[in-house]
N, C-alpha and C positions, 0 to 999 in steps of 0.2 A: 572576457580577458584571461579567466582562468583557464580556460579550454584551450586558447591559444599560447599558453605559457608566459603571459605578459603580466602577470601579477607580480609585482615587486614585494617580496617578503619583509625586508627592512629588518635583517638581523640584528638585535640588539638595540634597535631604533625605534620600537614601536610603542614602548613605556607599557601603558595599561591598555592600549588599544586592543580591540578583539573584533573577529569577523562576525557579522550579523547576516543570517541566511532567512530569506523571508519566504517561508513555504506557504502553499496554498492554505486556506482557511482548514483546520481541523475541524472534526464533526463538532468538538465542544465549542469552538469558535463559531462555527456555522450556526449551531444551536442559541447563542447568544444573540446572533443577528436576527433570526428568524422567530424566537420564541424566548425572549430575555427573562419572563416570569418564571418558566420552567428552570431554565439555565441557572436562575438563582437558587432554585430548590434542590438542584443536585450538588451532592457533596464530592468532593474532589478525592479521587483517588492518588494517593501521595506516592506508594511504591506499587509493588504486584505482589503484596502478601495475599496469598488465598483467602484467609479469614478475612482481611479488610474488604477485598473485591466483593464477597459474598454479602457479608454486612451492609456495605453502602449501596451495592446494587439492590438488595432487597428492600432498603428503605425508600428507594425511588419507585417502586413497584407502581405506586397509584398514577403515575404518568406515563407508563408504558405505552399505551396505545397513541398518545400524542407524539411520544418522541419516536415511535417507530413510523409514524407519518413523516415527521421531520426527516429521518435518516432515509426513507425512500426518496424524498426531494433531494437530498444531498447524493444518492447514488446516481442521479440523472444530472444533476448542476455541478456537483463537486465544489471546491473552494477558491477558485480563480475570480478574481474581483469581476471582470467583466461578465461573466455567467452569473455570478450572484447578484449583482446589479440588474441584470437582464431579468432575473426571476422575480426580484423585488418589485420592479416597474410593471413587467408585462404578465407576469404569472408563469412564465415559460422561458427557456434559454433561447435566446434569438439567433438566427444564421449568422447575423453579424459578429456575434461573440466567437462562434466557432471559426469563422473565416479570418478573424483579427488573429487567433492564436496560430492557425496553421501558416497564416501568412508570415508572421514571426519565426516561426520554425523553419518554414522553408528558406527564408532570408539568412538566419544563422548557418544553416547547411552550406549555402552559397558563399556567404563570407569565409567559412572556413575551408572553401575549395574542397568539399567532399561531395560525393556523388548523391544527388536526389534520389536516383532510380534503386541504388543500394540501400538507402537509409529506408525507403517506401517497403522494399522486400523484407528487411529485418524486422520492421515494425509488424509486418503483414504476417510473420512467422511468431511474433510474441503474441499477437492477438487471437491466432488460431490454434495454438499450443496451450493456452492459459487455460487451467491452472497447472497443466501437467510441467514437468522438468523439462528442458530441452538439452540437446547435445549440438554444441558448436559445428561439428562436424555433419550432422544429419540435416541442420539447417542449411549449410552451405550447399548441400547436395539437393535437396528437396527445392530450394529457392533460387536455384542457379546462380550462386555466388562464388566468385574464385576459390576461396580459401577460406578454412576455419579462422584463421588469422585476421581475416577482414571481418568476419562476424562478432569475434572477440574485440577488435577495435571499435566497432560501432556502437556495441553495447555498453563499452567503457565510456565512450563519447558522451551517449545519451544518458547516462548516469550523471557524469559531470555537468550535462545541461540540466540537470534534475527532472528528466522526463520519466526516467525509469529508475528500479533498484534491481540489482542482480542478489539473489539469496542463493547461498551455497548450502551443501550438503553437511550436517553434523555428524560428525562420528559420536555416538551417544555414550561411550565409556571414558571418553578423553575430553569431550565437549569442544573438539576442535574442527574448524571447517576443512572439508576435503575438497580443494579446488579442481581436481582431476576428475570428479565426479559431475553428473549432471546439474546444472543450476535451473532454479525458477527464476523467471523474470516478471516483476510486477511494475505496472504504471502508476505514477505517484499521486494520480486525482483522478477520481472516476469519471469527469468530464472528459479526460483525455481518451477513454475509450471510445466515446462516441465520436469525438473529432477525428481521430486516426481510423476508425473502422470506415467511416465514409471517405476518407484520404487515400485508404489502402483498398478500398471497394471490396470490402469483407465484411462478414457479419458481427455484430458486436457480442462479446463473449456474453455467457448466460449471466445473470445476477448472482448466481451461486460463486462462479468464479470471479467476480467483480468484488463482492463483500470479502472475501479471503484477501483479495488485494488491498482493499481499504485497510482492514486490520493488520496486515502486514506491515505497509508503510506508514501508518501511525506509529507501531511499535519502533520501526526502524529510526524514527526520527529521535529516539531516546535511548534505545539499547541496540546492541549488536545481535543480529537475529539470522536464523537459519531455517532449514526444515530437516526432516530425517523420513527416511522411506525404506520398509522392506517389504515383507508381504503386506503390511499395513503403513500406513501413514500419521506423521504429526505434521500438521499444515505449517506451524510456526515454533521454532524453539529459541530459547533465550538462553544462551549457554552460561551467561555470567549468572542466572538465577537457578539453573537447572530446572527450568520449567518449561512445559509445553502448552502451546495454545491449538484447540480444534475450531475450525468454523463451520457451523452447521445452519445453513439459511432454509432448510427444507420445514414445512409445517409440524412435521414429528421428527426429532432429533433422536439418534442412536447414542445412548450414554454407555460410558463404560470407564470404569477406572483402571488407568494404565501407568505402567512405569517401565522406561526402556533406560537401561544402563545408570546413567547419573542425571537421568532426566526424572525428578522423584514425582511430580505434580504436574498432571495434565489438566487444564480448566477448558472446559466447552463453551462456545459463545453460541447462542442460540438464536432464533427468531423471537421467541416468546416464552420459551419453557425456563424453569428455575429448578434446581438440583441442590440439595446441600451437600450430598456424597453420593456420586462424585460431583464435584462442585461444577454447575453450569448456571450461566446467567445471560440474558439476552444483551446481543453486541451493542444493540444501540444505546443500552443503559451503560454499558461498560465503556465505550466510548465518549458518552456524554460526559462521565464522570472523570476521564483520564485526561489529565494535563500532561502535553507532551512538549510544552516549550522548554 
């Protein structure tokens, strides 16, 4: 209804009413379902203060291996209810869960009188370009779409459908978004990478790329985010906090103390490594402690 412009806003008549958006389960919520004992042991990161992140993640260090195993399951299953239920009942995500989601997605596209072929090509571009930034013009040209305006429209449509998140370049000295620059595009749930890769008949992105998406879309539920890139890159920038997040899924992460313009603190999320300066903590512990409701 929102996508079709049919939601009535009731100006002045909503009283104390509020919109409730039901996202897929966050990793913290997924951990609560899969391993409630460990969930209860993890402290909640209330803000994104670097010292708080360090202290609370280091105190959860004894559970790192178990939380990492659960995080790897999350990267395959995601937080959509049918997929989670299938994992609990069968030990794996069923084909029925994938088919149910893609059938629902195609049905929405048809009801909105949009072109399924164009939708598929644009999602294929998102999958194949991740985690790089993309240009609307280059996507239109490479994937044989009539105009960059069509690419813009469909990316905006998919964001309103909660399928993906557009992430824009942040000018580091003013901490503002520059919309004319290339953008990054992240799917909102790791399970969608499996579903859409099969539908678009292309390879599923690497885990390195998917974990960046997971961190970005988690933080985007609570903060305005972007990215920065010059000769080097900061994967996620939170302008309101003057903070950057680097995501490193490799066995050995390269750690460096960085400041760019008004981005005064950059925290690195790793697979297993801890470092107090520069601050680095495992991303599974970070996301397990992060309350994004």
